[in-house]
Every structure is written in structure tokens, then in C-alpha cells.
N, C-alpha and C positions, 0 to 999 in steps of 0.2 A: 255270338252270344258272349257276354262278359263272364269272367270267372265267378263273380258274385251271383249272376243269374243261373249259371250251371249248378252252383251249390244249392240255391233255393229249389231248383227243379229236382235235384237228386234227392233231397230230404223231404220233399212235399208229401210223397206217398207213405212216408214212414213216421209222420208226426205223432200218430197215436201210439206207436209201439213202445214209447218210453213208459207208459202206464199199463202195459199189458200184464195180466196175470195168466197163469197156465190155463189154457182152454178158452181164452177170450177169442171172439171172432176177429179176424184181421180186417175184413171190410167193415165199414161203419154200420152199426145197427141203426135201424129206423125206429125212433121213439114216437109213437102216435099217442099222445096223452094231453088232455086238457087239465087234469089235476094230478097231483103227486102226493105221496105220503109225507105229511109235514107236521108231526106232533110237536107241541111245545114251541120253543124259539127256533124257527126254521131259517133264520138268517144265513145266507150263503148256500142254501139248497133250492132246488126247483120246487115251486109251490103251485103255480097256476100258469096255464098255457099262454096267457097274454104277457106274462112277465119274462118267461124263459123256457127253453127246451134244450135237451141234450144234443139234438141234431143241429140246432142253430149254433150251439157252442162249437161244435166240430167244424162247421163250415166257416164260421167267423175266425176260428183259430187258423184254419188253412189260408183264408184270405189275408189275415193279419201277417202270416208268415211270408206271403208274397209281397205285401205292401210295406213290410217292416213298420207296422203301425196298428193301432187298435181299429177294429172294423165292426160295423153294425149292419146287420142284414135287413133287407126289406123285400116286399113282394114284387117289386118291379124297379126299373131304373128311375122312372118318374116318382115312385114312392120314396126313393133315396133323395132325389133332388128336392121334392116337396118337404121332406123332413128337415133338410138343412135350412131351407128358406123360413119355414114356420117356426123352427126352434131358435133361430138366431136373429131374425129380423123383427123390427117393431115399427109402428106407425111413425112416419117422419124420416125413415131411412131411405137412401137411394142406392140402387144397384145398377150395375152395367152388365149387359148380356151381349153375346155375339149375334149380329144381325144375320149371319149366314150359317148359324148352327142349327141344331135340331129345333124345329118350329114349335114343338109342344112346350118347351121351356119358356119361350116368349108368350105363348098362349096362357100358361099358368100365371105369369106375371101380369098380363093384361086383364084376365078374367077374375083372378082371385087376390093377388097382392095389391094391385092398384086400388080396389075398393076399400082396402084396409089402411090406406094411406102410405103405402110403400111404393115409391116412384121407381120406374125403371127407364133406362135408355139403352140403345143398341148401337154397336159399332162393328165394322167388319173385322174378322179375325186377323187378316194380314196387316191391318193398320191399328191393331189394338193399343199400341203404345202412343199413338197420336192423340193429342188432346189431354193427356195426363189423367189422373185419377182423384183429383181433389173432390172431397165431398161424398165419395162413395163409401158406404158401409161395407159393401162386398162387390167384388168383380168376379164374374163367371166366364170362363173361357172353355172352348172346345177346340182342341188342337191335336190332330188335324180336324178341320171342320167337316161336318156332315151336311151336304154331300160333296161340296166342291174340293175338299181336301187342302184348303189353305192352312197355313201354320203361323203361330205367333211364338215369340221368344218367351217361353214360360219363366225362365230365371229372371229376365229383365223386367217382365210384367210384375212378378212377385216382389222384386226389390222396389219398384216404383209404387206399387199398391201399399206396401208396408210403410214406405216413407210418408204416406198420407194417412196412416192409421187404419187402413182397411184390411180385409182378409181376401185371399185368393182361393177360389173354388175352381177345380179343373175337372171337366168331364173327360175321363180317360177310356170311355167305352171302346173306341175303335182300336186302341193299342194294347190294352191289358198291361199288367205290371211287367210282363216279359218284353214288351215293346217300347215302353216309355214309363219313366218314374217321376211324376210331377212333384211328389213330396220331397224327393231328393233335390229337385230344382227350386224348392222354396215355397211351393203351394202349401196352404194351410189345410185344405180339404180336397180329397179326391172323391168323386162320385162315379159310379159305373152301372150300366145296364148289363148285368151278368146273364141276362136272357141271351146275349150275343155269344161271343167267343168263349167266355169263361165257362159257361155251361156247355155250349158247343154242339148240342144235339137238337136244337129247335123244338124242344118239348116242354119248356118251363119258362115262366116269367120270374125274374129275380133281380135284385140290385144290392149294392152296398155303398156305405159311406166309410171312408178311411181318414184318420187324422192322428197326428202325434201330439195334439193338444188335448189334454185330459178333460178340460172344461168343455170343449166342443163336443167330445164324445159323450160326456155325461148329459149334456143338454139334448143331443140327438137321441140318445137312449130314452131319456125321459119323455120326449115327444112320442116316440114309438109306443112306449108302454101306455101313455095316457090316451093318445089318439087311436090306438089299436091297429096301426098300420104294420101288422106283423106278417112275416112269411110263414107259410105252412111247413110243418116238419117234412112232409114228403117232397116238397119242392126243394127244401134245403138239402135233403138226402141226394136228390138228383144232381144238384149243383156240385155237391162234394164229389160225386162220382165223376162228373165232367172235369172238375179241377185236376184230377189225377192224370189226365191225358192232355191238359192244356198245352204244356210245353211242346209236346210232339206235334199236336195239331197246328199250333200257331207257327211253328217252324216250317212245316210243310206249306201252309197257306201263304206265308210271307215269301218263301223261296219261289213258289209257283207264280205269285203275283209279279215278282221282279222279272221273271222270264216272259210272262204274257204281256206285261206292259211294254217291254222293249219290242215285242213283235207287233203289238197294236199300233205303235207309232209309225210303222212302215206300211200300214194298210190304207189303201186309197179311200175307203169309205169312212174312215175315222178322222175326226178333227177335235181340237180342244182337249187333248188328252192330258190328264193330271194324275201323277203318281209321284210321291216324294222321292222315290228311289231312282228316278231318271235324272241323269246329270243335267239335262236342260230344263228341268222343272224349276219354277220360280222359288220353290221351297227347299230345294235339294240341299243347299249348303247349310242352312239352319237345321234341317232334318238330320244331317250327318252328325251334328254336334249334340243334339238334344234327344234323339231317338235311338234305341238299341236295335230296332228293326224298322223297316219302312212300312209295315202294315200289309194288309191283304185287300184293301179297297182300292179300286181304280175308277176314275170317272172319265167319260168322254162323250162326244156328241156325234149323232148321226144326222142325216140331212133333214129328217122330218119325224113327226110323231109316228107315222105309218111305218117308216123304216125301223125305228126303235122298237116298236111292238113286234114287227116281223122278225127282227134279229133275235129277240128274247124267245118268242114262241117257237121259232124254227131250230133253236139250238138244243140238241138232245141232252146236253150235260149242263144246262142252266135251268134252274127253277125260277119261275116268275113269282117273286115274294117280296114283301115290304121290309123284312128284317134281314140280318146278315150275321155272319160269324159261325154258322153251322157247318157240318161236314159237306153239305151240298153247296156247290157254287150257285149263287142266286143273282138276280139282276132286277132292276126296276127303273121304269121311266119316271123320274122324280117330279116332273111338273104336275103329274096327276095327284100328288100328295100335297100340293100347295107351295112347294119350294120355288123361289124366284130363279128359275133356270129355263133354258130354251126347251121347246117341245120334244126335241130329239135327244135330250140329255139323259144319259144312263149312268147309274151307279152299279158297278159290277163288284160283287163280293166273291173272292176266290175261295173255294172250299178245299177239300182234301183229296180230290180225284188225282190220279197220276197226270202230271203236267202235260206230257206230249199228247195223250188222248184228249185231255181237256182243250188244248190249243187247237187240235184238229177239228173238234166240234165247233169251237168259236169261229175259226177261220172259214169253215164250210158255210156257216150261217151268214157271216159277213159277205162272203163271195156271192151268195144268192141274191143279195140286195142289188148287185149290178147286172144280174143276169137278164 
């Protein structure tokens, strides 16, 4: 971890203390209110629950501390992505999406942006630079891509997109601000599904938009207030709680993933293994330059759909689940979600279990496949 990341991690849990008065609660209080006392000119104060909430302010402040940018909170990752699209795009615009990223982003463009006259095209993450970016109002990348874990050069894409007058949006869900910093690499906007590792306890949906461009932030906030896509205060409180342990959890998950990926590449049942931290991975050299950690996601293939399902079902320390980033290790056969992957393709999300015990459970389940 870089010194800058260590500094952010150390101060994260103490952000509120600068404003403490004697007797104030050290943990963040939960403010459940739809209305606030607002006599006379109440500019600058909380007035109505669709406009603002003290618990939102706290979680946005914490996220902003990690991103080194202004942050706007949303009730889900797709809520954050939708807000960026609808706040910034207009009829006649063209956008570029990853063909191998999260499928719901493309579904949003096809079902809702396209009828409004906003055209989209898709391109593989690994070849995102190929073909240039002329004519695109916005380019959206997901690096590493979900679920294949391909990577693109974010700094090079940002430079090329800006040269054509466009903006770059990066989905950083898989990496968090502790693993990768797209805004530092030149991105205009970061979106994240904080449902995943940032919250980290698999008990809340949440998302955020981060940008250092004040106009972008204003437009995204205006969209949230007008459209009503607001997070609940209890959900914000839960995410704030999760944020305080993010660095510890993320460090454990990434370190364990590095260990397990190296062992998986030697197992006879496993093929097509992808993990950016492996020296032989196609993305490794770029990952070393652009990422502070290699992440906690691993993808690989087993011989068939039946083997993939059996591996997940028979592993005592893997939960069969469609999300990732929680304290529990989870896995999913992704073709059943519509991704263009082989039937035996597995996305494995490493959790916070002790690594040797976790590996023993994974190895035992893999060994059963050949029994």
C-alpha cells in the first residue's frame, strides 16, 4: 500500500472528530428524518429528506476522503450509473461501453438510452484503445472487467478521449479507492457499486459517483434531487460503518486472492485462470503500473456446467451468490447470468476467511471433481 493510501486509511475513522463537542457520540448517529426544522431562510441547512440528510453527508464525506473528490451517494451502483447517463447525456450523443463488462450497463443503454436518441456502441476492454474515440460524448470503461478481469490502460484512454472532446467514466467497483485510483489516472468520473466491498457485509445496496469537476457534480446532484433516486439514511449509516473497516478487509481479501490464484493455476481441474496478480496473466504488466492492489476476484473454467455447480455447492467455505465483496467468499457460474462465457466459467470472490483454511476447502472441492 502506498504512503498516501496508508494516510487515507489512518484518518478515515477520525474524520468526524474535528467537529466533536464534549459528549458527542464517536460512532456516526443515524438520522431518520424526512423533514427538518427550517424556519425563515433555511439555505445551507437540511430541510427535506429528498434534498439532503446528515447521514448522507457523513458517508459522502468519507467516500470523498478516499476518492479525493466530491462524492454523491445513490441507492445502488446502477443508480449511480443511471444518474451519470441521464444527467450528462442528451439526444444525439454517442457513448462507448465495454462489451465484456457488467451486462446491466449495456441493458440500460439499449432499453432506455437508445429510445431517447442516445446511441451506444461496445468494445472489448482489452482493446478499448483500438478504433479511437472520435464522436463519442462519453466513454465508459470497467477495468478490470467483470467477469473476465481484462484491463485497459486508463491513463491512455483518458488522454485519447479528452483529445476528442469526450469524458471518461470508470466503474471502479471491483477495486475500490484502495486498489485503483481512476481519477488520478485522468478519468472524469468514477462510479461504484458500494453494495460490494465498500460496504462489505452483503446487507445493503448502495453506490456513489465521484468527480473533481464541480459542474459534473452539480448536475448529478440535481438529477438525484429531481428524479428522487436517493439513498435511505439507514443504508447510508450501514455503508459508513462498513467503510471504517474497508482497508483491513480489502487488504486481507487481496492478499488471500494472490495466494489462492497461484495455487489454482497448478490444479489439474482448472483452466483459463485469470488474475491480474499472476506474472503470466495477459494484464499483469499493466496492472502493476495502474493498480495499487490486484483485487480479490479470480476467474477460471472447469470442464462443464455440472462440474462448476458441484465445485461451488461442495465447498464448505464458498457461498453461491451473485454479488461479491463481502466477508464471505462467494462464487457463481456466470453463464447463467447471461455473460458470454463458457458453461463452466466461474467468478470467485475471495472473502475474509483465514487463507489456509479457505484454500483447504477450495482444494478439497476441486479434488472431488476427479474422484
